[in-house]
C-alpha positions in Angstrom: -38.3 44.4 -9.3 -41.7 43.4 -9.5 -44.4 44.5 -7.1 -44.5 42.6 -3.8 -47.2 40.1 -2.9 -46.9 38.6 0.5 -49.6 35.7 1.3 -48.9 34.4 4.9 -50.4 33.6 8.3 -51.0 37.5 8.5 -52.9 37.6 5.7 -52.6 39.1 2.2 -51.1 42.2 1.2 -49.6 44.0 -1.9 -49.9 47.0 -3.8 -53.2 48.0 -4.9 -54.1 47.7 -8.4 -51.0 45.4 -9.4 -50.3 42.8 -6.9 -53.6 43.4 -5.6 -56.1 43.1 -8.0 -59.7 42.8 -8.4 -59.1 38.9 -9.9 -57.1 37.9 -7.0 -59.8 39.6 -4.2 -62.5 37.4 -6.2 -60.4 34.3 -6.0 -59.5 34.5 -2.3 -62.8 35.7 -1.0 -64.6 32.9 -3.0 -62.1 30.3 -1.5 -62.5 31.9 2.1 -66.6 31.8 1.6 -66.3 28.2 1.1 -64.3 27.1 4.0 -66.6 29.3 6.3 -69.4 27.7 4.5 -68.3 24.5 5.7 -67.1 25.3 9.3 -70.0 27.3 10.6 -73.7 27.2 11.0 -73.8 31.0 10.8 -73.9 32.3 7.4 -72.8 35.9 8.5 -69.5 37.7 7.6 -68.5 40.8 9.3 -66.5 43.2 7.0 -64.6 46.4 7.7 -61.7 48.2 6.6 -58.9 50.8 7.2 -59.0 54.1 5.5 -56.8 53.4 2.9 -57.8 55.4 -0.4 -58.2 51.8 -2.5 -60.4 50.5 0.3 -63.7 51.4 -1.4 -62.9 49.4 -4.6 -61.7 46.3 -2.3 -64.6 46.5 -0.1 -67.0 46.5 -3.0 -65.7 43.3 -4.5 -65.4 41.5 -1.1 -68.8 42.2 -0.3 -70.4 41.5 -3.7 -68.4 38.1 -4.1 -69.7 37.2 -0.3 -73.3 37.7 -1.5 -72.6 35.8 -4.7 -71.4 33.0 -2.3 -74.7 32.8 -0.4 -73.3 34.3 2.6 -74.8 37.6 4.5 -72.7 40.6 5.2 -72.5 42.9 8.0 -70.5 45.8 6.7 -69.2 48.0 9.5 -67.0 50.8 7.4 -63.7 52.3 8.5 -62.9 50.6 11.9 -60.0 49.0 13.5 -59.2 45.1 12.5 -59.5 44.5 16.5 -62.9 45.9 16.2 -64.2 43.3 13.4 -62.8 40.6 15.3 -64.7 41.5 18.3 -68.0 42.0 16.3 -67.4 38.6 14.9 -66.9 37.1 18.5 -70.0 39.1 19.9 -72.3 38.4 16.7 -71.5 34.7 16.6 -70.5 35.1 12.7 -69.2 32.6 10.5 -66.0 35.0 10.5 -64.9 38.3 9.0 -62.7 40.2 6.3 -61.0 43.0 7.5 -59.5 45.2 4.0 -56.2 46.5 5.2 -52.3 46.2 4.8 -51.5 47.2 8.5 -48.5 49.1 8.9 -47.2 48.9 5.2 -47.2 52.0 3.2 -49.9 53.9 1.5 -49.7 52.3 -2.1 -50.4 48.8 -0.1 -53.7 47.2 0.6 -54.9 43.4 1.6 -57.1 41.2 3.3 -57.0 39.8 6.9 -59.4 36.6 7.5 -61.1 35.7 10.5 -63.0 32.7 11.3 -65.8 32.0 13.7 -63.4 31.8 16.7 -62.9 35.5 15.9 -58.9 34.5 15.4 -57.3 34.8 12.2 -57.0 32.0 10.4 -54.7 29.1 11.4 -51.6 28.3 9.4 -53.5 25.5 7.8 -56.5 27.2 7.0 -54.3 29.8 5.5 -52.8 27.0 3.4 -56.4 25.8 2.4 -57.8 28.8 1.3 -54.5 29.9 -0.7 -54.5 26.6 -2.4 -58.5 26.7 -3.1 -57.9 30.2 -4.5 -55.1 29.2 -6.8 -57.0 26.3 -8.2 -60.0 28.5 -8.3 -62.1 25.6 -6.7 -65.4 27.2 -5.8 -68.8 27.4 -7.2 -71.6 30.2 -6.5 -74.9 30.3 -5.2 -77.7 30.4 -7.3 -79.5 33.7 -8.0 -82.5 32.5 -5.4 -79.6 31.7 -2.5 -77.5 34.8 -2.9 -76.9 36.3 0.7 -78.4 39.8 2.0 -76.0 43.2 3.1 -76.5 45.1 6.0 -74.7 47.7 7.6 -74.2 51.5 7.2 -73.5 54.0 9.9 -75.8 52.6 12.6 -74.0 49.0 12.2 -70.7 51.1 12.3 -71.9 53.2 15.1 -73.0 50.1 16.9 -69.5 48.0 16.5 -67.5 51.3 17.7 -69.9 51.7 21.1 -69.7 48.1 21.8 -65.9 47.6 21.6 -65.4 50.7 23.3 -67.9 49.5 26.1 -66.2 46.0 26.4 -63.2 48.0 27.5 -64.8 50.0 30.0 -66.4 47.2 31.7 -63.2 45.4 32.8 -63.2 44.7 36.2 -59.8 45.8 36.8 -60.1 48.9 35.3 -61.2 52.1 37.6 -63.1 53.9 35.1 -63.6 56.7 38.0 -60.0 56.6 39.1 -59.0 57.7 35.2 -61.7 60.1 35.1 -60.9 62.2 38.2 -56.9 61.4 37.1 -56.9 64.6 34.8 -54.7 63.1 32.4 -54.0 64.7 29.0 -52.8 62.6 25.8 -51.9 63.4 22.3 -53.2 61.1 19.9 -51.6 59.9 16.7 -54.1 57.8 14.1 -51.8 58.4 11.0 -55.0 59.1 9.1 -56.1 55.7 9.7 -58.8 53.2 11.2 -58.2 54.3 14.9 -59.1 58.2 15.3 -62.7 57.9 15.7 -63.1 54.9 18.1 -60.1 56.0 20.4 -61.1 59.3 20.6 -64.3 57.8 21.8 -62.7 55.6 24.5 -60.5 58.4 26.0 -63.4 60.6 25.7 -65.8 58.3 28.0 -62.4 58.0 30.5 -62.5 62.1 30.9 -58.8 62.0 29.4 -58.0 65.2 27.4 -56.9 64.5 23.8 -54.5 66.8 21.9 -55.5 65.3 18.2 -53.2 64.9 15.6 -53.9 62.6 12.0 -57.3 61.6 13.7 -59.3 61.9 9.9 -59.6 58.6 8.3 -58.3 60.1 4.9 -55.9 56.8 4.0 -53.4 60.2 3.0 -51.1 59.2 5.9 -49.1 61.8 7.5 -46.0 59.9 7.9 -44.7 56.7 7.3 -47.5 54.5 8.8 -45.6 52.1 10.9 -45.6 53.4 14.6 -41.8 52.9 15.3 -39.6 55.8 16.5 -38.2 57.4 13.3 -41.8 57.7 12.3 -43.4 60.0 15.5 -41.3 63.1 15.2 -44.6 65.1 14.8 -46.1 63.1 17.9 -43.2 63.6 20.0 -43.0 67.3 19.0 -47.0 67.7 19.9 -46.2 66.1 23.3 -43.7 68.5 24.4 -45.4 71.5 22.9 -48.5 70.9 24.5 -47.4 69.3 27.8 -49.5 66.2 27.6 -48.6 63.1 30.0 -47.8 61.2 27.2 -48.4 60.1 23.5 -50.2 57.4 21.8 -49.6 56.1 18.3 -51.4 53.3 16.4 -51.0 51.9 12.8 -53.4 52.3 9.9 -55.5 49.3 11.3 -55.1 50.2 14.8 -54.2 47.0 16.4 -50.5 47.9 17.6 -50.1 51.0 20.0 -47.1 52.4 21.3 -46.3 55.3 23.7 -44.3 58.5 23.9 -42.8 59.7 27.3 -44.2 63.3 28.7 -40.5 64.3 27.3 -41.4 63.5 23.9 -39.2 60.2 23.9 -40.6 57.0 22.8 -40.4 54.3 25.1 -40.2 51.5 23.1 -43.0 49.8 21.5 -42.1 46.5 23.8 -43.0 48.4 26.5 -46.9 48.7 25.4 -47.0 45.0 26.4 -44.6 45.4 29.5 -46.9 47.8 30.8 -50.1 46.3 30.2 -49.1 43.0 31.7 -47.7 45.1 34.5 -50.9 46.3 35.3 -53.2 43.3 34.6 -51.3 41.2 37.0 -51.2 43.7 39.7 -54.8 43.5 39.2 -56.0 40.1 39.2 -55.5 38.1 42.0 -55.4 34.7 40.4 -54.7 34.7 36.4 -56.3 32.2 34.3 -53.3 30.9 33.3 -49.3 32.2 31.7 -48.6 34.7 29.6 -47.8 34.2 25.8 -45.8 36.5 23.7 -43.8 36.1 20.3 -40.3 35.1 19.9 -39.4 38.7 19.0 -41.0 40.1 22.6 -38.7 41.6 24.7 -37.3 39.8 28.4 -39.0 42.6 30.2 -42.2 40.8 29.9 -40.7 37.4 31.2 -39.4 39.5 34.1 -42.6 41.2 34.8 -44.4 37.9 34.8 -42.0 36.3 37.3 -42.3 39.1 39.5 -46.3 37.9 40.1 -45.1 34.2 40.0 -46.6 33.6 36.3 -44.9 31.7 33.7 -44.1 33.2 30.2 -44.5 31.1 27.0 -43.3 31.7 23.9 -45.1 31.4 20.2 -43.6 31.9 16.6 -44.4 35.2 15.2 -47.7 36.4 13.8 -50.8 37.1 15.8 -52.4 33.8 15.1 -49.4 31.8 16.7 -49.6 33.7 20.0 -53.6 33.2 19.7 -53.7 29.9 19.3 -51.1 29.3 22.0 -53.1 31.6 24.3 -56.0 29.3 23.5 -54.2 26.0 24.0 -52.7 27.1 27.3 -55.6 29.4 28.7 -53.5 32.4 28.7 -54.6 35.1 30.9 -52.8 37.9 28.9 -50.3 38.0 25.8 -49.2 39.8 22.8 -46.2 40.7 20.3 -43.2 43.3 21.0 -44.7 45.5 18.2 -47.3 47.3 20.3 -49.9 44.4 20.1 -51.6 43.6 23.4 -54.2 40.5 23.1 -56.6 40.3 26.3 -58.9 37.3 26.4 -61.7 39.2 28.2 -62.2 41.4 25.4 -61.0 39.0 22.3 -58.1 37.2 21.6 -56.1 39.7 19.0 -54.1 42.6 19.2 -56.0 45.3 20.2 -55.0 48.9 20.3 -58.0 50.0 22.8 -57.3 47.4 25.2 -53.6 48.4 25.3 -54.7 52.1 25.6 -57.2 51.4 28.6 -54.5 49.5 30.5 -51.7 51.8 30.1 -54.1 55.0 30.9 -55.6 53.0 34.0 -51.7 52.2 35.0 -50.9 55.9 34.5 -53.8 56.8 36.7 -52.7 54.8 39.7 -49.0 55.2 39.3 -47.0 58.3 41.4 -44.9 59.6 38.5 -44.6 60.3 35.0 -44.7 57.9 32.1 -40.7 57.7 32.1 -40.9 57.0 35.8 -43.3 54.3 35.0 -41.1 52.7 32.3 -37.9 53.1 34.7 -39.7 51.3 37.2 -39.9 47.9 34.9 -37.2 45.7 34.1 -35.2 47.4 31.5 -33.8 45.9 28.5 -32.6 47.6 25.2 -33.8 46.2 21.9 -32.3 46.5 18.6 -34.7 45.9 15.2 -32.8 45.7 11.9 -34.0 44.5 8.6 -32.5 43.5 5.1 -34.1 43.0 1.9 -34.4 39.3 0.7 -33.1 40.2 -3.0 -29.9 38.5 -3.4 -30.3 36.6 -0.1 -30.5 32.9 0.6 -31.4 33.3 4.0 -32.7 29.6 4.7 -29.3 28.5 4.3 -27.7 30.8 6.3 -30.0 30.6 9.3 -29.7 26.9 9.1 -25.7 27.3 9.2 -26.1 29.6 12.2 -28.5 27.2 13.9 -26.0 24.3 13.6 -23.2 26.1 14.8 -25.0 27.3 18.0 -26.3 24.1 18.6 -22.9 22.5 18.9 -22.1 23.7 22.5 -18.7 24.6 21.5 -16.9 27.6 22.3 -19.2 30.6 22.4 -22.3 28.4 21.8 -21.8 26.6 25.4 -24.7 27.5 27.7 -26.7 28.8 25.2 -30.3 28.0 24.1 -31.5 27.5 20.3 -35.2 27.7 19.4 -35.9 27.3 16.0 -39.8 27.5 16.1 -39.5 30.4 13.7 -36.3 31.0 12.2 -33.6 30.9 14.9 -33.4 32.4 18.3 -30.3 32.0 20.1 -30.2 32.6 23.9 -27.5 33.7 26.3 -27.5 34.9 29.9 -26.5 38.4 28.6 -28.2 38.7 25.1 -30.6 37.0 22.7 -31.0 37.5 18.7 -34.1 36.5 16.7 -33.2 35.7 12.9 -36.3 35.3 10.5 -37.8 36.0 7.3 -40.9 38.5 7.8 -44.4 37.4 7.3 -45.6 41.1 5.9 -42.6 42.4 3.9 -40.0 40.7 1.6 -37.4 41.3 3.9 -35.2 39.3 6.8 -35.5 40.6 10.4 -32.7 40.8 12.7 -33.9 41.2 16.5 -31.9 41.2 19.5 -31.7 42.7 23.3 -29.4 43.1 25.6 -28.6 45.2 28.9 -27.5 48.0 26.6 -28.2 49.1 23.4 -24.5 49.0 22.4 -24.4 45.3 22.9 -27.9 44.9 21.2 -26.6 46.6 18.3 -23.2 44.8 18.3 -25.1 41.4 18.6 -27.5 42.3 15.9 -24.8 43.9 13.3 -22.8 40.7 13.8 -25.9 38.2 12.8 -27.0 40.6 9.8 -23.7 40.9 8.6 -23.2 37.0 8.8 -27.0 37.0 6.9 -25.7 39.4 4.4 -22.4 37.2 3.5 -20.3 40.2 4.4 
């Protein structure tokens, strides 16, 4: 089987040195530069990366190509993806590039592209950049028009400090309350980009930190996606050190998940639920509705309903949620993978935003993290996946959609949404079937009041997709 290369609204990612190679990087960055020059009066592109060991050669090519295209580069080093987005916003830059493969394993790397809105590229812009790169439809600047390179340790520190400060200045974060709460947390950054900046944020809040895998070596201490099966080390540290809870992030630190005081993951869905609950409890008149993706727990809808706020759904993929948030002037949003998006900082998944909202919630809650989760609406979610190889998912999904829109039998009274794959909602459960943007897999995600029922529903539809 050939090494994978994924090109979608979530950016480009593949195996460093094979599918993600120098020629691909040159073509993609050149194409992106053409688009940014045409769309913005600014000539500044912000470049950052996660800690992957292939990062240095990729970043050198990215920066060199941008200079050759006549754009100026601000290089801020190893920082989270949301920090690059935040700096693009505050610097009024033409765009940004993050060199990362997010939660994918160590051999992977890739590129995430940000335009002058500080959002990832829209689906239409992605298509344009990818098509131009394939056609190699670009020309380089003359030697008199090359861009300039700036950055280094001072720019790196300034980026981190400004991002942290923006979180501390949120009007619904009681910094002094947090500082006096005596909280202690365990922090697992999986040797990615989040260790330095999250440590700085927690230090500014006087939260005691038990560190785990904070060094940005790119040699991930465990499988990097922050899902329960990969968090055994953090769970053990939480129990042995007696921390109030644990925090885990992925290598580019846009996702944040929580482990309770007993060392049990509360579920990545509840990062957003806790953040939304705290935000709505503090903001008297939210600017607009909440936006989540189609694979996100009903717990968020139930929390919002408690405060009289509507919840809208978007297709999976950060940019799809972000564009919907802009369209409806959403007050907060995110995805059920630990991604919290807060327009008051920037519209993008941000582990710093998630962390500060959850720490604030805990500082004001009279109880443990387990009890805080228990105080929220309770749903049980199951997430299954299957390799695409040998499957014909499009035909199967069309067949399932047709069956469940018929209104006959079990389909009576359900709703079907085909915005992104197929989502089927009944009163007791929902299931979402779709091809992944980031891996060569089909995802089956379902939720019900019990784990057993959710697993039964997901298994049923997974077997259908696999032809069993």
